[in-house]
Wavefront OBJ file of the C-alpha trace (Angstrom):
o trace
v 73.593 37.247 29.612
v 70.618 34.917 29.423
v 71.908 32.382 31.857
v 69.814 33.554 34.761
v 66.568 33.055 32.885
v 66.475 29.330 33.318
v 67.746 28.724 36.768
v 67.722 31.809 38.991
v 70.419 34.304 40.162
v 72.803 31.639 41.449
v 72.786 29.500 38.342
v 76.205 30.657 37.106
v 77.821 29.144 40.152
v 76.130 25.756 39.730
v 78.289 22.797 38.789
v 75.980 21.967 35.888
v 76.262 25.430 34.433
v 80.048 25.447 34.706
v 80.326 22.056 32.977
v 77.979 23.009 30.158
v 79.771 26.361 29.626
v 83.151 24.622 29.382
v 81.798 22.244 26.765
v 80.266 25.098 24.783
v 83.499 27.146 24.819
v 85.423 24.098 23.646
v 83.023 23.686 20.737
v 83.245 27.371 19.858
v 87.020 27.412 19.759
v 89.733 29.784 20.913
v 89.334 33.546 20.754
v 85.503 33.556 20.878
v 83.740 36.200 22.908
v 80.194 34.984 23.720
v 77.306 37.382 23.109
v 74.883 35.114 24.902
v 74.740 31.897 26.865
v 71.599 29.962 27.573
v 71.455 27.227 30.142
v 68.676 24.771 31.053
v 68.672 22.514 34.074
v 66.555 19.876 32.349
v 66.412 17.426 35.295
v 64.683 20.199 37.288
v 62.471 21.706 34.591
v 61.441 18.705 32.537
v 58.510 17.441 34.618
v 56.640 20.742 34.713
v 57.278 21.433 31.044
v 56.168 17.909 30.096
v 52.917 18.403 31.991
v 52.421 21.720 30.210
v 52.820 20.036 26.843
v 50.316 17.324 27.829
v 47.781 19.965 28.819
v 48.236 21.913 25.575
v 48.087 18.794 23.424
v 44.939 17.557 25.242
v 43.325 20.885 24.494
v 44.339 20.609 20.840
v 42.948 17.074 20.712
v 39.623 18.360 21.932
v 39.613 20.878 19.123
v 40.516 18.194 16.591
v 37.690 15.942 17.750
v 35.268 18.812 17.444
v 36.537 19.446 13.923
v 36.819 15.924 12.641
v 34.331 13.898 14.713
v 35.010 10.969 17.028
v 38.002 9.905 15.002
v 39.998 12.945 16.085
v 43.600 12.132 17.109
v 44.837 12.035 20.695
v 47.901 14.243 20.297
v 49.202 13.594 23.772
v 49.933 10.011 22.739
v 52.581 11.360 20.376
v 54.817 12.151 23.357
v 56.903 9.342 24.844
v 56.135 8.514 28.511
v 58.001 10.760 30.924
v 59.525 7.836 32.810
v 61.261 6.798 29.561
v 62.690 10.303 29.129
v 63.792 11.042 32.713
v 66.812 8.720 32.946
v 68.415 10.471 29.962
v 68.012 14.073 31.141
v 71.056 16.272 31.776
v 71.799 20.029 31.693
v 71.768 21.656 28.286
v 73.031 24.925 26.909
v 73.601 27.172 23.928
v 76.320 29.751 23.204
v 76.140 32.525 20.617
v 78.779 34.843 19.282
v 79.173 37.153 16.318
v 82.139 38.086 14.134
v 82.688 39.483 10.658
v 81.322 36.269 9.155
v 77.998 36.573 10.949
v 76.152 34.972 13.907
v 77.284 31.599 15.231
v 75.583 29.206 17.591
v 76.769 25.999 19.281
v 74.729 23.887 21.648
v 74.898 20.818 23.866
v 71.943 18.714 24.899
v 71.462 15.168 26.219
v 69.426 14.002 23.194
v 67.768 15.659 20.154
v 64.708 17.646 21.114
v 65.443 17.527 24.824
v 65.529 21.333 25.067
v 61.804 21.380 24.387
v 61.638 20.554 28.102
v 63.378 23.809 28.983
v 61.370 26.790 30.328
v 63.437 28.956 27.966
v 61.628 27.993 24.762
v 64.183 29.752 22.587
v 66.898 27.345 23.599
v 68.330 25.386 20.646
v 65.795 26.906 18.223
v 68.094 29.629 16.906
v 68.068 33.408 17.495
v 65.139 33.510 19.821
v 62.530 31.525 17.826
v 60.428 29.630 20.392
v 61.143 25.909 20.116
v 57.523 25.112 21.011
v 56.336 26.733 17.746
v 58.084 24.319 15.347
v 57.308 21.438 17.692
v 53.632 22.353 17.705
v 53.514 22.886 13.945
v 55.243 19.546 13.417
v 52.714 17.791 15.569
v 49.652 19.674 14.359
v 50.275 19.529 10.617
v 49.657 15.776 10.214
v 46.943 15.891 12.879
v 45.127 18.707 11.130
v 45.515 16.903 7.842
v 44.044 13.756 9.347
v 41.119 15.622 10.912
v 40.376 17.497 7.723
v 40.511 14.258 5.772
v 38.062 12.709 8.224
v 35.743 15.692 7.903
v 35.822 15.415 4.080
v 35.066 11.701 4.253
v 32.118 12.334 6.585
v 30.747 15.010 4.232
v 31.183 12.747 1.198
v 29.302 9.973 3.011
v 26.530 12.345 3.931
v 26.241 13.578 0.342
v 26.094 10.023 -1.060
v 23.336 9.082 1.406
v 21.329 12.188 0.552
v 21.609 11.406 -3.153
v 20.336 7.874 -2.569
v 17.493 9.108 -0.350
v 16.552 11.589 -3.076
v 16.371 8.732 -5.585
v 13.972 6.788 -3.347
v 11.785 9.786 -2.545
v 11.546 10.793 -6.212
v 10.618 7.237 -7.316
v 7.940 7.074 -4.583
v 6.489 10.410 -5.631
v 6.319 9.213 -9.231
v 4.354 6.094 -8.244
v 6.707 3.311 -9.061
v 8.853 4.856 -11.715
v 12.283 3.125 -11.775
v 15.035 4.733 -9.754
v 16.858 7.299 -11.861
v 20.617 7.107 -12.345
v 20.780 10.710 -13.584
v 21.935 13.239 -10.985
v 20.690 16.173 -13.085
v 17.143 14.711 -13.000
v 17.276 14.633 -9.212
v 18.466 18.228 -9.043
v 15.769 19.404 -11.452
v 13.201 17.625 -9.219
v 14.605 19.504 -6.202
v 15.475 16.206 -4.490
v 18.401 17.973 -2.868
v 20.521 21.130 -3.411
v 23.028 20.828 -6.297
v 25.955 21.268 -3.888
v 25.368 17.667 -2.732
v 26.737 16.223 -5.983
v 30.202 17.559 -5.095
v 32.529 15.971 -2.572
v 34.817 18.316 -0.599
v 37.853 16.270 -1.699
v 37.089 17.061 -5.362
v 38.087 20.706 -5.000
v 35.244 21.657 -7.354
v 32.873 24.480 -6.423
v 29.367 25.020 -7.777
v 29.352 28.096 -10.048
v 27.770 31.055 -8.276
v 25.346 31.659 -11.153
v 24.456 27.994 -11.600
v 20.736 28.560 -10.891
v 20.574 31.202 -13.607
v 21.795 28.835 -16.345
v 19.583 27.138 -18.935
v 18.616 23.570 -18.091
v 20.868 21.960 -20.737
v 23.867 23.900 -19.493
v 23.163 22.872 -15.875
v 22.740 19.242 -16.913
v 25.979 19.190 -18.854
v 27.897 20.757 -15.996
v 26.509 18.200 -13.497
v 27.317 15.277 -15.811
v 30.880 16.459 -16.237
v 31.725 17.668 -12.708
v 29.633 15.645 -10.244
v 31.687 13.629 -7.721
v 29.220 10.753 -7.486
v 27.921 8.122 -9.868
v 24.534 6.416 -9.501
v 24.554 2.823 -10.720
v 22.088 2.146 -13.497
v 19.387 -0.534 -13.273
v 18.492 -0.062 -9.607
v 15.121 -0.897 -8.140
v 13.427 0.204 -4.943
v 14.212 -2.982 -3.015
v 16.582 -1.449 -0.395
v 18.868 -4.470 -0.667
v 21.949 -4.178 1.547
v 24.251 -5.943 -0.984
v 23.404 -3.845 -4.013
v 25.635 -0.816 -4.651
v 23.659 2.348 -5.419
v 26.096 5.275 -5.392
v 29.869 5.576 -5.405
v 32.378 8.431 -5.204
v 34.538 8.844 -8.289
v 38.062 7.633 -7.464
v 39.481 10.796 -9.052
v 37.469 12.859 -6.533
v 38.622 10.908 -3.452
v 41.439 11.588 -1.027
v 43.346 8.424 -1.840
v 42.950 4.690 -2.085
v 39.365 4.454 -0.716
v 36.017 5.735 -1.906
v 32.587 6.252 -0.397
v 30.055 3.601 -1.386
v 26.333 3.722 -0.580
v 24.292 0.568 -0.823
v 20.625 0.308 -1.727
v 19.581 0.198 1.938
v 21.275 3.613 2.365
v 24.160 2.128 4.386
v 27.356 3.943 3.470
v 30.951 2.695 3.809
v 34.469 3.882 2.988
v 35.896 1.043 0.898
v 39.197 0.277 -0.865
v 38.834 1.147 -4.540
v 39.704 -2.404 -5.622
v 36.966 -3.890 -3.389
v 34.385 -1.386 -4.608
v 35.322 -2.131 -8.199
v 34.789 -5.847 -7.720
v 31.286 -5.270 -6.306
v 30.330 -2.802 -9.026
v 31.671 -4.944 -11.852
v 29.799 -8.001 -10.590
v 26.619 -5.925 -10.454
v 26.883 -4.008 -13.736
v 29.583 -5.712 -15.865
v 31.409 -2.392 -15.969
v 34.467 -1.001 -14.226
v 34.323 2.100 -12.094
v 36.073 4.026 -14.851
v 33.604 2.845 -17.520
v 30.658 3.934 -15.335
v 32.298 7.283 -14.633
v 32.837 7.902 -18.374
v 29.228 6.894 -19.121
v 27.925 9.233 -16.412
v 30.013 12.131 -17.644
v 28.857 11.617 -21.234
v 25.251 10.924 -20.334
v 22.426 12.819 -22.012
v 19.129 13.274 -20.140
v 17.657 10.082 -21.640
v 20.424 7.940 -20.163
v 22.831 5.449 -21.734
v 20.742 2.513 -23.035
v 23.505 -0.101 -23.404
v 24.830 0.445 -19.864
v 21.315 0.489 -18.455
v 20.162 -2.704 -20.182
v 23.236 -4.708 -19.184
v 23.080 -3.397 -15.593
v 19.424 -4.400 -15.253
v 20.137 -7.912 -16.503
v 23.160 -8.391 -14.270
v 21.354 -6.906 -11.283
v 18.495 -9.403 -11.717
v 20.968 -12.291 -11.783
v 22.781 -10.917 -8.708
v 19.531 -10.473 -6.762
v 18.557 -14.064 -7.554
v 21.974 -15.260 -6.376
v 21.776 -13.227 -3.162
v 18.276 -14.495 -2.349
v 19.276 -18.101 -2.991
v 22.265 -17.746 -0.701
v 20.187 -16.179 2.037
v 17.652 -19.029 1.875
v 20.503 -21.531 2.177
v 21.972 -19.667 5.147
v 18.598 -19.656 6.927
l 1 2 3 4 5 6 7 8 9 10 11 12 13 14 15 16 17 18 19 20 21 22 23 24 25 26 27 28 29 30 31 32 33 34 35 36 37 38 39 40 41 42 43 44 45 46 47 48 49 50 51 52 53 54 55 56 57 58 59 60 61 62 63 64 65 66 67 68 69 70 71 72 73 74 75 76 77 78 79 80 81 82 83 84 85 86 87 88 89 90 91 92 93 94 95 96 97 98 99 100 101 102 103 104 105 106 107 108 109 110 111 112 113 114 115 116 117 118 119 120 121 122 123 124 125 126 127 128 129 130 131 132 133 134 135 136 137 138 139 140 141 142 143 144 145 146 147 148 149 150 151 152 153 154 155 156 157 158 159 160 161 162 163 164 165 166 167 168 169 170 171 172 173 174 175 176 177 178 179 180 181 182 183 184 185 186 187 188 189 190 191 192 193 194 195 196 197 198 199 200 201 202 203 204 205 206 207 208 209 210 211 212 213 214 215 216 217 218 219 220 221 222 223 224 225 226 227 228 229 230 231 232 233 234 235 236 237 238 239 240 241 242 243 244 245 246 247 248 249 250 251 252 253 254 255 256 257 258 259 260 261 262 263 264 265 266 267 268 269 270 271 272 273 274 275 276 277 278 279 280 281 282 283 284 285 286 287 288 289 290 291 292 293 294 295 296 297 298 299 300 301 302 303 304 305 306 307 308 309 310 311 312 313 314 315 316 317 318 319 320 321 322 323 324 325 326 327
């Protein structure tokens, strides 16, 4: 019934069709009356179908790069080279029949997935579901996930940099006042919109009536829900080895977090590496600083602040001594 779709009016007389049909009937067993037979001459159709897939995947890659930035995946690279596929191609087919137990399908193909190279996209996918659809979904799902993850990382990096820039600008406007490590103070000073304290990967949304709340309620919400922590004891020295802001590990996508240094350079770092830098600078673990930030009142946490200032002074002296030696 469907045999002519893949190879033209004379396909039923072709040797390949006859051989495939005999194999299918043998698989189906005696007494079966086929309700449909599909045949694909893969050696003839494969090249044009392969080129079609390449074109579609290149188009999808362009979309991914637009969505996720320069790190977008090249989906066409997921396909094996055609010259490695071609030697294994052979005719394929599918036979369907129905009885009182339901619908039955048997198929033959040279290797798993080979019928994706058939012009009849329903072949081997079952009752007319286009094979290209599950193939595309299978390819696109991890690619979309990767692109979305990249976009979330880019947004988190942007937010961290904006927070650090807001700290510098506020300190400059206050004529030398130490850099704040309180996100709610920055928001109250309109250093940036409150949405910037939330990373996309956190899944937390700013309440729609946030601006209508009393100051104490806004401050408490920021302390509890913000995705970023500002390290205490910072000064306006723009040192490239001093950590200024980090993304809470619990708000990240996985094993790495966004870290912004005091020169506003921002990197995606393994959590363990970030923890080592932060502990050397403050004497506290990431988790301890997160807990202090979430519990912080507007006046800050004196014990954390004092220890961080002392350790930071020691670290700056060490960094400067090393740099002199290197020069």
